[in-house]
Every structure is written in C-alpha cells, then in structure tokens.
C-alpha distance (Angstrom), angle and dihedral (degrees) to the residues before:
residue distance angle dihedral
M1 . . .
N2 3.79 . .
R3 3.76 112.0 .
L4 3.79 94.7 -142.9
S5 3.80 133.7 39.8
I6 3.81 120.5 179.7
I7 3.81 115.5 -157.0
L8 3.79 123.0 -163.8
P9 3.82 120.4 -176.1
A10 3.79 108.8 -152.3
K11 3.77 136.8 -179.9
N12 3.80 115.3 -179.3
E13 3.80 91.9 -25.4
A14 3.82 96.9 134.3
P15 3.86 96.6 129.8
A16 3.81 91.4 51.7
L17 3.82 94.3 43.0
A18 3.80 91.7 51.9
T19 3.80 88.3 64.3
L20 3.78 100.3 29.6
L21 3.81 101.8 50.8
P22 3.85 97.0 57.4
R23 3.81 89.8 48.1
L24 3.79 91.0 48.1
R25 3.80 92.4 49.5
A26 3.80 90.4 49.4
A27 3.80 91.5 49.8
Q28 3.83 95.1 45.2
P29 3.83 107.4 22.7
E30 3.81 94.5 166.9
A31 3.80 96.9 47.8
E32 3.78 126.7 108.0
I33 3.82 104.7 -121.9
I34 3.80 117.8 -158.6
V35 3.80 123.4 -175.1
V36 3.80 111.9 -165.1
D37 3.81 105.4 -152.2
D38 3.80 104.4 -150.2
G39 3.81 98.1 -157.7
S40 3.81 96.1 -57.1
T41 3.80 119.9 -178.5
D42 3.83 96.4 -163.5
D43 3.82 133.1 73.6
T44 3.81 96.2 -68.5
R45 3.82 94.0 121.7
R46 3.80 93.9 49.2
I47 3.78 93.1 47.9
C48 3.80 91.4 50.4
K49 3.78 90.0 50.7
D50 3.79 92.2 48.7
C51 3.81 90.3 50.2
A52 3.83 92.1 46.4
V53 3.78 95.4 -123.4
I54 3.79 128.9 135.8
C55 3.80 114.7 -96.0
L56 3.79 121.1 -164.2
S57 3.79 106.5 -164.8
G58 3.78 125.6 -163.8
P59 3.81 125.3 -158.6
Y60 3.79 91.2 -128.5
S61 3.79 140.0 6.4
M62 3.81 114.4 -77.4
G63 3.79 99.4 170.4
N64 3.78 139.8 -93.7
G65 3.79 94.0 -79.7
A66 3.78 92.1 49.2
A67 3.81 89.0 53.5
I68 3.80 89.9 52.2
K69 3.80 90.7 52.0
R70 3.80 93.2 48.2
G71 3.79 91.7 48.8
T72 3.80 92.3 47.5
R73 3.80 92.5 52.5
A74 3.80 91.1 50.0
A75 3.81 97.3 44.3
S76 3.80 119.2 102.7
G77 3.80 98.3 -166.9
D78 3.77 124.7 105.6
I79 3.82 88.3 -141.1
L80 3.80 121.0 50.6
V81 3.78 127.3 -160.7
F82 3.80 118.6 -164.9
M83 3.77 120.3 -161.9
D84 3.80 135.3 161.0
G85 3.77 119.5 -99.8
D86 3.81 94.0 -140.2
G87 3.80 97.0 86.2
Q88 3.81 97.7 -106.0
H89 3.80 96.1 118.5
D90 3.79 124.6 70.5
P91 3.84 114.0 -129.0
A92 3.81 88.2 -145.5
D93 3.82 88.8 67.0
V94 3.81 91.4 63.6
A95 3.81 89.5 78.1
R96 3.82 89.8 52.6
L97 3.81 91.1 52.9
L98 3.80 91.4 49.6
A99 3.80 93.0 47.6
E100 3.81 90.4 54.7
L101 3.82 91.1 45.5
D102 3.81 89.1 55.2
R103 3.79 89.0 60.7
G104 3.81 88.7 74.0
Y105 3.80 103.9 -83.8
D106 3.79 124.0 135.6
M107 3.81 96.0 -152.0
V108 3.80 130.7 21.1
V109 3.80 119.3 -169.8
G110 3.79 128.5 -162.3
A111 3.81 104.9 -127.4
R112 3.81 115.9 -151.6
D113 3.78 120.6 -142.5
W114 3.81 123.6 -134.3
S115 3.81 93.6 -90.8
S116 3.82 89.5 58.0
Q117 3.81 94.3 56.5
A118 3.81 117.6 110.6
G119 3.79 97.1 -120.0
V120 3.78 135.4 -32.9
G121 3.81 94.0 -82.1
R122 3.79 93.6 54.2
G123 3.79 90.2 44.3
L124 3.81 93.0 53.5
A125 3.81 91.7 45.8
N126 3.81 91.9 50.6
T127 3.80 90.5 48.0
L128 3.80 89.2 54.3
Y129 3.80 92.2 48.5
N130 3.81 91.5 48.8
W131 3.80 92.5 49.9
L132 3.80 93.3 48.3
A133 3.80 93.6 46.4
S134 3.81 90.3 48.6
R135 3.80 90.3 52.1
M136 3.80 92.0 48.2
T137 3.81 97.6 47.0
G138 3.79 100.6 33.1
H139 3.81 88.7 -130.4
P140 3.82 129.1 100.8
V141 3.81 109.1 -95.9
L142 3.80 106.4 -166.5
D143 3.81 99.5 177.5
L144 3.79 118.2 9.3
T145 3.81 96.6 176.8
S146 3.81 101.9 42.7
G147 3.80 112.9 131.4
F148 3.82 93.0 -160.1
R149 3.78 109.5 90.7
A150 3.79 144.8 130.7
V151 3.81 120.7 -139.3
R152 3.76 140.9 173.0
A153 3.79 104.3 -102.9
D154 3.81 98.3 -138.5
K155 3.79 92.3 53.7
F156 3.81 95.0 43.5
R157 3.81 91.7 51.6
E158 3.80 89.6 58.8
F159 3.81 88.4 72.0
L160 3.81 102.4 40.7
H161 3.80 90.4 107.7
L162 3.82 89.3 58.0
L163 3.79 97.1 51.4
P164 3.82 117.2 103.0
N165 3.78 121.7 -134.1
G166 3.81 91.8 -123.6
F167 3.78 135.3 69.2
S168 3.81 100.4 -66.8
Y169 3.81 99.2 78.1
P170 3.88 91.3 112.1
T171 3.80 90.5 57.2
T172 3.79 93.7 47.6
S173 3.79 95.6 46.0
T174 3.81 93.6 46.4
M175 3.79 94.0 50.8
A176 3.81 90.9 44.1
F177 3.81 91.2 54.7
F178 3.80 91.9 49.0
R179 3.81 91.3 46.8
S180 3.81 91.2 52.1
A181 3.83 92.8 48.3
Y182 3.79 94.1 -113.7
A183 3.80 114.2 152.7
V184 3.82 114.9 -105.2
A185 3.81 125.8 -171.3
Y186 3.80 135.0 -177.9
I187 3.77 130.3 -146.9
P188 3.82 123.7 -170.6
I189 3.80 116.9 -109.5
K190 3.77 137.6 174.4
A191 3.79 114.7 -126.9
A192 3.79 117.3 -154.8
Q193 3.78 125.2 -142.0
R194 3.77 109.8 -80.5
V195 3.79 120.8 -108.0
G196 3.80 110.6 -116.4
K197 3.78 130.3 -4.8
S198 3.80 123.6 -29.5
H199 3.80 117.7 -114.4
I200 3.82 91.2 -145.2
R201 3.81 114.2 101.9
P202 3.82 112.8 -155.4
L203 3.82 97.8 -141.5
R204 3.78 100.4 40.7
D205 3.79 96.6 36.4
G206 3.80 93.0 37.5
I207 3.79 89.1 65.2
R208 3.77 90.4 44.4
F209 3.79 92.5 49.7
L210 3.80 88.5 50.5
L211 3.79 87.0 62.5
I212 3.80 88.1 55.2
I213 3.79 87.7 72.6
F214 3.80 90.2 62.1
K215 3.78 91.7 40.4
I216 3.81 90.3 56.0
A217 3.78 90.0 58.9
T218 3.79 97.5 42.2
L219 3.80 93.3 46.6
Y220 3.78 94.4 52.2
S221 3.81 108.5 28.7
P222 3.82 120.2 -18.4
L223 3.80 92.9 -165.8
K224 3.80 89.7 64.8
L225 3.80 86.7 63.8
F226 3.80 101.7 34.7
V227 3.81 99.3 43.4
P228 3.84 94.8 57.6
A229 3.82 89.2 45.5
S230 3.79 89.9 50.4
V231 3.81 91.1 49.6
V232 3.81 90.6 51.1
F233 3.81 91.5 53.4
F234 3.81 90.9 47.1
L235 3.81 93.1 50.2
L236 3.80 91.7 46.6
G237 3.79 88.3 53.0
C238 3.81 90.4 51.3
V239 3.81 92.4 48.7
N240 3.79 91.8 47.6
Y241 3.81 90.7 48.5
A242 3.81 92.0 49.8
L243 3.80 92.0 50.5
T244 3.79 95.6 45.8
F245 3.80 92.7 44.0
L246 3.81 91.2 52.9
H247 3.80 93.5 47.6
E248 3.81 102.9 30.7
G249 3.79 104.3 16.1
R250 3.80 95.1 -129.8
L251 3.80 146.4 86.4
T252 3.80 112.3 -99.1
N253 3.79 131.7 -152.7
G254 3.80 90.0 -112.5
S255 3.80 93.2 65.9
T256 3.80 91.6 45.3
L257 3.81 91.5 51.7
L258 3.79 92.1 49.1
W259 3.81 92.1 50.4
S260 3.80 90.1 46.6
A261 3.80 89.3 51.2
A262 3.82 89.6 51.7
V263 3.80 91.0 54.9
I264 3.81 93.6 45.0
V265 3.81 93.6 48.5
F266 3.81 90.7 48.6
L267 3.82 92.0 50.5
I268 3.80 91.3 47.6
G269 3.80 87.3 53.1
L270 3.80 91.1 53.4
V271 3.79 91.9 50.5
S272 3.82 91.3 46.1
E273 3.80 90.3 51.1
Q274 3.78 90.5 55.3
I275 3.81 92.4 47.3
T276 3.80 90.9 49.5
G277 3.78 89.8 51.6
L278 3.81 90.2 53.8
M279 3.81 91.1 49.7
Y280 3.79 91.2 59.2
R281 3.78 96.8 40.1
R282 3.78 113.6 124.7
D283 3.79 114.2 -148.0
A284 3.78 115.4 -139.8
C-alpha cells in the first residue's frame, strides 16, 4: 500500500495542471497522484497522461464533492491529501501538512490568511463560517472551507456517505471529524490566485453557502440551533401576551401560536439530535 495519495478534483483546469502536476511530482515523487476529471472539455486527460498521473474521467460534471468521493474510493494510500487543481495551493506545503499529521492528528487543514481570500465578500463569509463553527465545536476553526487538507484515509472514508456532491465537502468533513472526536489541526498557508475562471457563481452559490450555516449546526449538534430558536419563539410569545394583556386584558391566539411553535421547534431539535447520533454511529 502506498502511504500517500494526493487527490485533485479538476474541471477544465488544464492550464493550471500543466504547471502544477510536474511541481507536485517533484515535491512528492513517491506519492500516488490522482486527478479526478469532473467532465472537463479541455486537455486535462492529455496533460495527466503526459505527466504520468492517474486520471479518473467522468462523462459529465458531478460536482467538486463527487470528485473527492470518487478519488477517495480509488486511492490506495493510507493518508490522503486533497488539493485544488486550479494552482492555488503550493505543492511544497504538502510536506508541512504531513509533518503535522505525524504529530498524532487525524486531519490537518491548510488555513488561508485574509490576503489569500478570493475577494472581500468571500473573506467576510468565510470569517462568519469560521466563527460559527468555532462556537459550535468549542475548538478554534481557522478555515472551514479550505480544500487543502491531509487526512487519515480510514477515518475519512467513514464519512463518505455524508459528503455532498457540491462545493461544501470541506465543511461537512471538518464538522464530522469534530463530532466524532477525531483530532483536527490547522497550519497557515498562502494561497495563490487561481489560474483561469472560478466555477463559483456568487448568486447561486451564495445562497447555497448560506445553507452551510445551518448545515454546520445540524451536522455537529442540532440542539445548539433548535434550542435558541425555541427560546426566541417562547420569549416572543411572552412579550406578545404581556402587550395584549395590558391593552386587551386577554390571551390572544398569537401568543398561543408562538408558544406552540417553541414546543414544536424544541421537539424537532430532540429528534434531529437522535438522528445525528445515528449518522455518526460506528458499528462494531
């Protein structure tokens, strides 16, 4: 078994791969390098062949997360490194990830600084995600959405069924590791400007990334999301009752509905907590 497999999801990233793959091979000559071609229409296959790396080609685009899953299933290494195929990540940083992993961690993530963010909007959004994830897990989360990470293959494969086919696989895998009490570490990296055009569309993916906020909570501990929401409904019901009692001297339907909503949201949280526990259960 190879000790190290490096997996790069790529969709029409031929110009970046032409430069990246030789540098990656020079930095990690013994590694198994797998490029997952997510329905590319450029020269990705030819470049992979010229660079003597494995290329898994799909007939159509299935998404970044789907490419990660396909690459993970095909990899033979007991340690997996994921990095983008657009030239943002430095192959020299792979050794830094592996060195930190050898200290006893199960996942090591390359954390980008502010100057490495793709625009102010993306930087602010990532800051919000990091803060929320840190609050949920009780551990510092320095870069929730970084696609540059090293993991122990056996532990990462436990969560393949949870990973989405889209762009939020880093979020899901990070929260899954924290939930399962696997050790996660971060090391600072510098991410270069990508080669070519980004596949992320601000409007479409902005709405999708907004859902990540709720996914963070439901993946780790649903009650941390549902209990505060239930309390808000209960307090609104109390405020509405106080106002209507002072002005009308009676209990209105509005207060009753708000209190009912508080109970329902709390019960949904309890059920969600049980379902989440079953998702992370490891059968003997």
